[in-house]
C-alpha positions in Angstrom: -137.1 -61.2 28.4 -135.9 -62.6 31.8 -138.6 -60.6 33.6 -141.2 -62.2 31.5 -139.8 -65.6 32.5 -139.9 -64.7 36.2 -143.4 -63.4 35.9 -144.6 -66.5 34.2 -142.8 -68.7 36.8 -144.6 -66.8 39.6 -147.9 -67.2 37.7 -147.3 -71.0 37.3 -146.6 -71.4 41.0 -149.7 -69.4 42.0 -152.0 -71.4 39.6 -150.6 -74.6 40.9 -151.3 -73.6 44.5 -154.8 -72.4 43.6 -155.6 -75.8 41.9 -155.6 -77.4 45.4 -154.3 -80.7 43.8 -150.7 -80.5 45.1 -147.7 -78.6 44.1 -144.0 -79.2 43.2 -141.8 -80.3 46.1 -140.3 -76.8 46.9 -143.7 -75.2 46.9 -145.0 -77.9 49.3 -142.3 -76.8 51.7 -142.7 -73.1 51.1 -146.5 -73.2 51.6 -146.1 -75.3 54.8 -143.6 -72.7 56.2 -145.8 -69.8 55.0 -148.7 -71.2 56.9 -146.7 -71.9 60.1 -145.0 -68.5 60.0 -148.1 -66.5 58.8 -146.1 -65.1 55.8 -147.1 -65.3 52.2 -145.8 -68.2 50.0 -143.9 -65.7 47.8 -142.1 -64.3 50.8 -141.2 -67.8 51.8 -140.0 -68.5 48.3 -137.6 -65.6 48.7 -136.4 -66.7 52.1 -135.9 -70.3 51.1 -134.2 -69.2 47.9 -131.7 -67.1 49.9 -131.0 -69.9 52.3 -130.5 -72.4 49.4 -128.2 -69.8 47.7 -126.1 -69.4 50.9 -125.8 -73.2 51.2 -124.8 -73.5 47.5 -122.2 -70.8 47.9 -120.7 -72.4 51.0 -120.5 -75.6 48.9 -118.5 -73.7 46.3 -121.1 -73.2 43.6 -120.6 -70.2 41.3 -123.6 -67.9 41.2 -124.7 -65.7 38.3 -126.6 -62.4 38.5 -129.8 -64.2 37.3 -129.6 -66.5 40.4 -130.1 -63.6 42.8 -132.7 -62.0 40.4 -134.6 -65.3 40.4 -134.7 -65.3 44.2 -135.8 -61.7 44.6 -138.3 -61.4 41.7 -140.3 -64.7 41.4 -141.7 -64.6 45.0 -143.3 -61.2 44.6 -144.8 -62.3 41.2 -146.1 -65.4 42.9 -147.8 -63.3 45.7 -149.2 -60.9 43.0 -150.9 -63.8 41.1 -152.1 -65.5 44.3 -153.9 -62.3 45.2 -155.6 -62.3 41.8 -156.5 -65.9 41.3 -159.3 -67.7 43.1 -158.8 -70.9 45.0 -160.5 -73.8 43.2 -161.9 -76.7 45.2 -164.6 -79.4 44.6 -164.4 -78.8 40.8 -162.1 -81.5 39.5 -162.2 -80.4 35.8 -161.3 -76.7 36.6 -158.7 -77.9 39.1 -157.1 -80.1 36.5 -157.1 -77.2 34.0 -155.3 -75.0 36.6 -152.7 -77.7 37.3 -151.9 -78.4 33.6 -151.8 -74.7 32.9 -149.3 -74.3 35.8 -147.0 -77.1 34.7 -146.8 -76.0 31.1 -146.4 -72.3 32.1 -143.5 -73.4 34.3 -142.0 -75.3 31.4 -142.2 -72.1 29.2 -140.9 -69.9 32.0 -138.0 -72.3 32.5 -137.0 -72.1 28.9 -137.1 -68.3 28.9 -135.1 -68.1 32.0 -132.4 -70.7 30.9 -132.3 -69.1 27.4 -131.0 -65.8 28.9 -128.0 -67.7 30.4 -127.7 -65.6 33.5 -126.9 -68.3 36.0 -128.8 -71.2 37.4 -131.7 -70.8 39.8 -130.9 -71.4 43.5 -132.4 -74.8 43.6 -130.5 -75.8 40.5 -127.3 -74.4 42.0 -127.8 -76.6 45.1 -128.3 -79.6 42.8 -125.0 -78.9 41.0 -123.2 -78.3 44.3 -124.5 -81.6 45.7 -123.5 -83.4 42.5 -120.0 -81.9 42.5 -119.3 -82.4 46.3 -120.8 -85.9 46.6 -120.1 -87.5 43.2 -123.8 -88.4 42.8 -125.3 -88.2 39.3 -127.4 -85.1 38.5 -130.4 -87.3 38.5 -129.7 -88.8 41.9 -128.7 -85.5 43.4 -131.8 -83.7 42.3 -134.1 -86.6 43.2 -132.6 -86.9 46.7 -133.0 -83.1 47.3 -136.6 -83.1 46.0 -137.6 -86.2 48.1 -136.1 -84.6 51.2 -137.8 -81.3 50.6 -141.2 -82.7 49.8 -141.1 -85.0 52.9 -140.2 -82.1 55.2 -143.0 -79.9 53.5 -145.5 -82.7 53.9 -144.7 -83.3 57.5 -145.2 -79.6 58.1 -148.6 -79.7 56.4 -147.7 -78.6 52.9 -150.0 -79.2 49.9 -148.8 -82.6 48.8 -151.3 -84.3 46.5 -151.9 -86.0 43.2 -150.8 -82.8 41.5 -147.3 -83.3 43.0 -147.0 -86.6 41.1 -148.5 -85.2 37.9 -146.0 -82.3 38.2 -143.1 -84.8 38.5 -144.3 -86.7 35.4 -145.1 -83.6 33.2 -142.5 -81.0 34.0 -139.8 -82.6 31.9 -142.0 -82.6 28.7 -143.2 -79.1 29.5 -139.6 -77.8 29.8 -138.6 -79.6 26.6 -141.6 -78.0 24.8 -140.5 -74.6 26.0 -136.9 -75.3 24.8 -138.3 -76.1 21.3 -140.6 -73.1 21.2 -137.8 -70.7 22.1 -135.0 -72.7 20.5 -133.0 -72.9 23.7 -129.8 -74.9 23.7 -128.9 -75.3 27.4 -125.5 -76.8 26.8 -123.2 -75.2 24.2 -120.3 -77.1 22.7 -116.9 -75.6 22.6 -117.3 -74.9 18.9 -120.5 -72.9 19.5 -119.0 -70.6 22.1 
C-alpha cells in the first residue's frame, strides 16, 4: 500500500510541475536546483530529502523505515511521471485542472503514506525536530521552514506562482479528505494502542 502512496505522491508533484502555475515550496527549491545543476527534479528530491534527513537526525529526530523509503522512492516516481506528462502552458483551464488534480492526489497520497505508520517523511521530521529544539509551535515551525525554502527556491529561479498559493490553501482540505476516505487516524490515544 505504501508504494501506491509513493507513486501517487510522485505523480502529484509531476502534475503540479507540468501545470506551470507554481508548485509547493519544496518543489520550488528542488526544481530551481535541478535547473542549476542540470539534474532531474526527482533526483534533486532524493538529494534534498537525504540532506533534510541528516539535519533532522543531527537534531535528534527518530527516523522510521518509511522515512528513508519516502526519500528513495518518490523522486524516481516523480521523474517517471514527468517523462510521461506534457508541459501545459497558455491553457489556463487545463493548467488549473492539472493543479487541482495534483493537490488532491497529494492529499490522498499523504493519507495512504501516514496510514501505514512507517515514520514521518523527511520534511515532516525536520518540522518535528525544529519544534522540539526551538520550542516553536508545529504551525510556526512548519511555516518558518516553508517560507525559508520557498524564498531560497524563488531566488534561485524556481517555479513560484499562483499555484503555490492555491497549494497552500487547498493542501489541508485535500489531506483531510484523504484521511476520511482511508479512515486514517494520525494520532492514536493510549487506549487505542
